[in-house]
C-alpha positions as CSV (number, residue, x, y, z in Angstrom):
1,X,-4.8,30.7,-26.4
2,X,-3.2,28.2,-23.9
3,X,-2.3,24.8,-25.2
4,X,-1.8,21.8,-22.9
5,X,-0.8,18.2,-23.5
6,X,-2.5,16.1,-20.8
7,X,-1.4,12.5,-20.2
8,X,-1.4,9.9,-17.4
9,X,-0.9,6.2,-16.6
10,X,2.1,5.8,-18.8
11,X,3.3,3.0,-16.5
12,X,7.0,2.9,-17.5
13,X,8.5,-0.4,-16.3
14,X,5.2,-2.5,-16.4
15,X,6.1,-6.2,-16.3
16,X,3.8,-7.7,-18.9
17,X,4.4,-11.2,-17.4
18,X,1.3,-12.5,-19.1
19,X,2.8,-11.9,-22.6
20,X,5.5,-14.4,-22.1
21,X,8.5,-13.8,-24.4
22,X,6.7,-10.7,-25.9
23,X,6.7,-8.9,-22.5
24,X,10.1,-7.4,-23.2
25,X,8.9,-6.1,-26.5
26,X,6.0,-4.3,-25.0
27,X,8.1,-2.9,-22.2
28,X,10.3,-1.3,-24.9
29,X,7.2,-0.2,-26.7
30,X,6.1,1.8,-23.6
31,X,9.4,3.6,-23.8
32,X,9.0,4.3,-27.6
33,X,5.5,5.6,-27.0
34,X,6.7,7.9,-24.2
35,X,9.2,9.4,-26.7
36,X,6.4,9.8,-29.2
37,X,4.4,11.6,-26.5
38,X,7.2,14.1,-25.9
39,X,7.7,14.6,-29.7
40,X,3.9,15.3,-30.0
41,X,4.1,18.0,-27.4
42,X,7.0,19.6,-29.2
43,X,5.5,19.3,-32.7
44,X,2.2,20.7,-31.5
45,X,3.9,23.6,-29.8
46,X,2.0,23.1,-26.5
47,X,2.7,25.5,-23.7
48,X,2.9,22.9,-20.9
49,X,2.7,19.1,-20.3
50,X,0.6,17.7,-17.4
51,X,1.2,14.1,-16.2
52,X,-1.7,13.2,-13.9
53,X,0.0,10.3,-12.1
54,X,1.5,6.8,-12.7
55,X,4.3,7.9,-15.0
56,X,6.0,4.8,-13.5
57,X,4.4,1.4,-12.9
58,X,6.1,1.1,-9.5
59,X,8.6,3.0,-7.4
60,X,11.3,0.4,-8.3
61,X,12.7,1.3,-11.7
62,X,15.7,0.4,-13.7
63,X,18.2,3.2,-14.3
64,X,17.4,3.2,-18.0
65,X,13.8,4.3,-17.3
66,X,15.0,7.1,-15.0
67,X,17.5,8.2,-17.6
68,X,14.8,8.1,-20.3
69,X,12.5,10.4,-18.3
70,X,15.3,12.9,-17.6
71,X,16.4,12.8,-21.2
72,X,12.8,13.5,-22.5
73,X,12.0,16.2,-20.0
74,X,15.3,17.9,-21.1
75,X,14.0,17.9,-24.7
76,X,10.9,19.7,-23.5
77,X,13.1,22.1,-21.6
78,X,15.1,23.0,-24.7
79,X,11.8,23.8,-26.3
80,X,10.7,26.0,-23.4
81,X,7.9,23.6,-22.3
82,X,7.4,23.1,-18.6
83,X,6.2,19.8,-17.0
84,X,3.9,19.3,-14.1
85,X,3.6,15.9,-12.5
86,X,1.7,14.3,-9.6
87,X,2.6,10.9,-8.0
88,X,-0.2,8.4,-8.6
89,X,-1.2,5.1,-7.1
90,X,1.6,3.0,-8.7
91,X,4.3,5.6,-8.1
92,X,2.8,7.1,-4.9
93,X,4.7,9.4,-2.6
94,X,5.3,6.9,0.1
95,X,8.5,6.1,2.0
96,X,9.9,4.2,-1.0
97,X,8.9,6.8,-3.6
98,X,11.0,7.1,-6.6
99,X,10.5,10.9,-6.4
100,X,12.3,10.8,-3.0
101,X,15.1,8.6,-4.3
102,X,15.8,10.5,-7.5
103,X,16.1,14.3,-7.7
104,X,14.2,14.7,-10.9
105,X,13.5,18.4,-10.2
106,X,17.2,19.1,-9.7
107,X,18.1,17.4,-13.0
108,X,15.1,18.9,-14.9
109,X,14.7,22.6,-14.3
110,X,11.4,22.7,-16.2
111,X,9.8,20.1,-13.9
112,X,7.4,20.6,-11.0
113,X,6.4,17.6,-8.9
114,X,3.6,18.1,-6.4
115,X,4.8,16.7,-3.0
116,X,2.7,18.7,-0.4
117,X,0.1,16.5,1.3
118,X,-2.6,19.0,0.7
119,X,-3.6,20.8,-2.5
120,X,-0.9,23.2,-3.6
121,X,-0.3,25.2,-6.8
122,X,2.4,26.3,-9.2
123,X,2.2,29.6,-11.0
124,X,3.4,30.2,-14.6
125,X,3.2,34.0,-15.0
126,X,4.4,33.9,-18.7
127,X,1.4,31.7,-19.4
128,X,-1.0,33.5,-17.1
129,X,-1.6,30.0,-15.7
130,X,-1.9,28.3,-12.3
131,X,-1.7,24.5,-12.0
132,X,-3.1,22.8,-8.8
133,X,-2.5,19.3,-7.5
134,X,-1.6,16.9,-4.7
135,X,0.3,13.6,-4.6
136,X,-1.2,10.2,-3.8
137,X,0.5,9.1,-0.6
138,X,-0.5,5.5,-1.0
139,X,-2.3,3.2,-3.5
140,X,-5.6,3.3,-1.5
141,X,-7.3,6.3,0.3
142,X,-10.7,7.4,1.4
143,X,-9.7,11.0,0.8
144,X,-10.6,12.8,-2.4
145,X,-7.7,14.1,-4.4
146,X,-9.8,17.3,-5.0
147,X,-10.3,18.1,-1.3
148,X,-9.6,21.8,-0.8
149,X,-9.3,22.7,-4.4
150,X,-10.2,26.4,-5.2
151,X,-8.6,29.3,-7.0
152,X,-5.7,30.8,-5.2
153,X,-4.2,33.3,-7.6
154,X,-5.4,36.0,-10.0
155,X,-4.2,34.0,-13.1
156,X,-6.4,34.0,-16.2
157,X,-6.2,30.2,-16.5
158,X,-6.7,27.7,-13.7
159,X,-6.1,23.9,-14.3
160,X,-6.0,21.1,-11.7
161,X,-4.6,17.6,-11.8
162,X,-6.0,14.6,-9.8
163,X,-5.4,10.9,-9.7
164,X,-8.3,8.9,-8.6
165,X,-11.8,7.5,-9.4
166,X,-14.8,9.5,-10.4
167,X,-17.7,8.5,-8.1
168,X,-20.2,6.2,-9.7
169,X,-22.5,4.6,-7.0
170,X,-22.1,0.9,-6.4
171,X,-19.3,0.6,-9.1
172,X,-16.4,2.3,-7.4
173,X,-14.5,1.2,-4.2
174,X,-14.8,4.0,-1.6
175,X,-11.0,3.8,-0.8
176,X,-9.9,4.3,-4.4
177,X,-9.2,8.1,-4.1
178,X,-12.8,8.9,-5.0
179,X,-13.9,12.4,-6.0
180,X,-17.4,13.6,-6.9
181,X,-18.9,15.7,-9.7
182,X,-19.8,18.5,-7.2
183,X,-16.1,18.9,-6.4
184,X,-15.3,19.5,-10.0
185,X,-18.1,21.9,-10.6
186,X,-17.4,24.0,-7.5
187,X,-13.6,24.1,-8.0
188,X,-13.4,27.2,-10.2
189,X,-11.1,25.4,-12.6
190,X,-11.1,25.8,-16.4
191,X,-10.0,22.2,-16.9
192,X,-9.3,19.2,-14.7
193,X,-6.6,16.7,-15.9
194,X,-7.4,13.3,-14.5
195,X,-5.5,10.0,-14.2
196,X,-6.1,6.5,-12.9
197,X,-8.8,5.1,-15.2
198,X,-7.4,3.2,-18.1
199,X,-9.7,4.5,-20.7
200,X,-10.5,7.7,-22.5
201,X,-13.4,9.2,-20.5
202,X,-14.9,12.7,-19.9
203,X,-16.7,12.8,-16.5
204,X,-17.7,16.5,-16.6
205,X,-18.4,19.1,-19.3
206,X,-18.4,22.3,-17.2
207,X,-15.6,22.5,-16.4
208,X,-14.2,19.7,-18.7
209,X,-12.6,16.9,-16.7
210,X,-11.0,14.1,-18.7
211,X,-9.2,10.8,-18.3
212,X,-6.9,10.2,-21.3
213,X,-6.2,6.6,-20.5
214,X,-2.7,5.0,-21.0
215,X,-1.1,6.2,-24.3
216,X,0.2,2.7,-24.9
217,X,-1.5,-0.6,-24.0
218,X,-0.8,-2.0,-20.5
219,X,-2.2,-5.1,-18.7
220,X,-5.9,-4.9,-17.8
221,X,-6.6,-2.1,-20.2
222,X,-9.7,-2.8,-22.3
223,X,-10.0,0.4,-24.3
224,X,-7.4,2.3,-26.2
225,X,-6.1,5.5,-24.6
226,X,-4.7,8.7,-26.0
227,X,-3.0,11.9,-25.1
228,X,-5.2,14.9,-24.9
229,X,-4.4,18.2,-26.6
230,X,-6.3,20.8,-24.6
231,X,-6.8,24.4,-25.9
232,X,-8.1,27.1,-23.5
233,X,-9.1,30.4,-25.2
234,X,-9.1,33.8,-23.6
235,X,-12.9,33.7,-23.8
236,X,-13.0,30.6,-21.6
237,X,-13.8,28.1,-24.3
238,X,-12.1,24.7,-23.9
239,X,-11.4,22.3,-26.7
240,X,-10.2,18.8,-26.0
241,X,-8.6,16.7,-28.9
242,X,-7.7,13.1,-28.2
243,X,-4.6,12.0,-30.2
244,X,-3.8,8.3,-30.5
245,X,-0.1,7.7,-30.4
246,X,0.2,4.1,-29.1
247,X,1.0,1.1,-31.3
248,X,-0.8,-1.8,-29.7
249,X,-4.6,-2.3,-29.6
250,X,-6.8,-4.6,-27.5
251,X,-10.1,-6.3,-28.0
252,X,-12.3,-9.0,-26.5
253,X,-14.5,-11.3,-28.5
254,X,-17.1,-13.8,-27.3
255,X,-17.9,-16.8,-29.5
256,X,-21.1,-18.9,-29.1
257,X,-19.8,-22.3,-29.9
258,X,-23.4,-23.5,-30.3
259,X,-23.4,-21.6,-33.6
260,X,-20.0,-23.0,-34.8
261,X,-20.1,-25.9,-37.2
262,X,-16.6,-27.2,-36.8
263,X,-13.1,-26.5,-35.5
264,X,-12.1,-24.7,-38.7
265,X,-15.0,-22.3,-38.4
266,X,-14.1,-21.7,-34.7
267,X,-10.5,-20.8,-35.8
268,X,-11.9,-18.4,-38.4
269,X,-14.0,-16.7,-35.8
270,X,-11.1,-16.3,-33.4
271,X,-8.8,-15.0,-36.2
272,X,-11.2,-12.5,-37.7
273,X,-9.6,-9.0,-37.9
274,X,-6.2,-10.3,-36.6
275,X,-3.1,-8.2,-36.9
276,X,0.4,-8.1,-35.5
277,X,-0.3,-5.2,-33.1
278,X,-3.5,-6.6,-31.6
279,X,-3.9,-8.1,-28.2
280,X,-7.0,-10.3,-28.2
281,X,-8.9,-12.2,-25.5
282,X,-11.3,-14.7,-27.0
283,X,-13.9,-16.4,-24.8
284,X,-15.8,-19.5,-25.9
285,X,-19.3,-19.7,-24.4
286,X,-22.5,-21.7,-24.9
287,X,-23.3,-25.3,-25.4
288,X,-21.1,-27.1,-28.0
289,X,-21.6,-30.4,-29.8
290,X,-19.7,-33.3,-28.3
291,X,-17.5,-33.8,-31.4
292,X,-16.3,-30.1,-31.2
293,X,-13.2,-30.3,-29.1
294,X,-11.4,-27.0,-28.6
295,X,-8.2,-26.9,-26.6
296,X,-7.4,-23.3,-25.6
297,X,-3.6,-23.8,-25.4
298,X,-3.5,-25.4,-28.9
299,X,-5.6,-22.6,-30.3
300,X,-3.3,-20.0,-28.7
301,X,-0.2,-21.8,-30.2
302,X,-1.6,-22.3,-33.7
303,X,-3.3,-18.9,-34.1
304,X,-1.1,-16.7,-31.8
305,X,1.4,-15.7,-34.5
306,X,-1.4,-13.8,-36.2
307,X,-1.6,-11.5,-33.2
308,X,0.8,-9.6,-30.9
309,X,-0.8,-11.8,-28.2
310,X,-3.8,-14.1,-28.1
311,X,-5.5,-15.5,-25.0
312,X,-8.3,-18.1,-25.3
313,X,-10.6,-19.0,-22.4
314,X,-13.1,-21.8,-22.7
315,X,-16.3,-21.2,-20.8
316,X,-18.4,-23.5,-23.0
317,X,-20.0,-26.8,-22.0
318,X,-20.9,-30.0,-24.0
319,X,-24.5,-30.7,-24.8
320,X,-25.9,-33.6,-22.8
321,X,-26.9,-36.5,-24.9
322,X,-28.6,-38.2,-22.0
323,X,-31.9,-36.6,-21.3
324,X,-33.9,-39.6,-20.1
325,X,-35.1,-39.9,-16.5
326,X,-32.8,-42.2,-14.5
327,X,-35.1,-42.1,-11.5
328,X,-38.8,-41.6,-11.7
329,X,-39.0,-38.8,-9.1
330,X,-35.5,-37.3,-9.2
331,X,-35.2,-33.5,-9.6
332,X,-33.2,-34.0,-12.8
333,X,-35.8,-36.2,-14.4
334,X,-38.7,-34.0,-13.3
335,X,-36.9,-31.0,-14.8
336,X,-36.3,-32.9,-18.1
337,X,-40.0,-33.9,-18.3
338,X,-41.2,-30.4,-17.6
339,X,-38.8,-28.8,-20.1
340,X,-39.8,-31.4,-22.8
341,X,-43.4,-30.4,-22.3
342,X,-42.4,-26.7,-22.6
343,X,-40.5,-27.4,-25.8
344,X,-43.4,-29.3,-27.4
345,X,-45.8,-26.4,-26.6
346,X,-43.4,-23.7,-27.7
347,X,-43.9,-21.7,-30.8
348,X,-41.3,-21.6,-33.5
349,X,-39.5,-18.6,-32.2
350,X,-39.4,-19.9,-28.6
351,X,-38.4,-23.6,-29.3
352,X,-34.6,-22.8,-29.6
353,X,-34.6,-20.9,-26.3
354,X,-36.4,-23.7,-24.5
355,X,-34.1,-26.4,-25.9
356,X,-31.1,-24.4,-24.8
357,X,-32.7,-23.9,-21.4
358,X,-33.0,-27.7,-21.1
359,X,-29.3,-28.2,-21.9
360,X,-28.1,-25.5,-19.6
361,X,-30.4,-26.9,-16.8
362,X,-29.0,-30.4,-17.3
363,X,-25.4,-29.1,-17.2
364,X,-26.2,-27.2,-14.0
365,X,-27.7,-30.2,-12.3
366,X,-24.9,-32.5,-13.4
367,X,-22.3,-30.0,-12.0
368,X,-20.8,-29.3,-15.4
369,X,-21.8,-25.6,-15.3
370,X,-21.6,-22.8,-12.8
371,X,-24.4,-20.2,-12.5
372,X,-21.8,-17.4,-12.9
373,X,-21.0,-18.8,-16.4
374,X,-24.6,-18.2,-17.6
């Protein structure tokens, strides 16, 4: 049995500028979660740790983050656990690369960093394992990180690392280090350790190919990530166990203000499920009564202490009280007349929809609403 801890997208040094004075706290939390990741590897007795890109958020890092990585890799070394790492899109192997400025391998004898432009491999005879990978040379590329991947040794276990986007037609930018399912299936690997997507996601079953997502919350992350404990048996069976180790969580809520009676009820909706480790984005939508005035900044100030961070965005629009025709043949008045006829002829279940359509239409014609907000 071979046991692997697979992680990616740790993003040490992320700025968190959108968190205001809590940014420093979350930067420190990244460091704490990285320590927890290493402790998990030791406690679980894994045979190797794989970091599939973006250990760092950028190639410019304070010395304390460099020292932290060296310190934690040394802890793994003292427990006879090797580390394999590939540069990703944020810490790519370009001219300013942190992996060129700091001799991590010289300071950490258990560390292997993939720096060859093409796919290369590292053999671990004691584990009967070969690990394959290549660095990202820039943050954008039309070249697949799996190009040229194939078995190169007689090892029992073959595992690859890649940092890029799984190809999903019309949803993925073609210069985002894209790879395809056929490349995974034809690789001959037992497992493919992925990085770059900020969510837990399996894009292949045979062989298994997983994204773990960031182990701790970072900006633009909408789903909680994990570290993956991967077990490969002699018979070829692969078991993947996600393990949550991060502190912060994130969610998004949308509130239809047309269904909210008053400001107190709106505040209750926004605060539902609040806790001190939750980052929440609340979006107000729909058509509100004129007397319901919701100021996003005031809501954030008043309710923000219930969360680690709260952001409120107002995409709602006031209902129009004026629905009479100003000009006999204007587009606006003709629309109102037609919609009133529709409302009067609508059944009970359709009347609310037609009334809302009237209000949305007036808001559009009056320039108070954009089509993209619908």
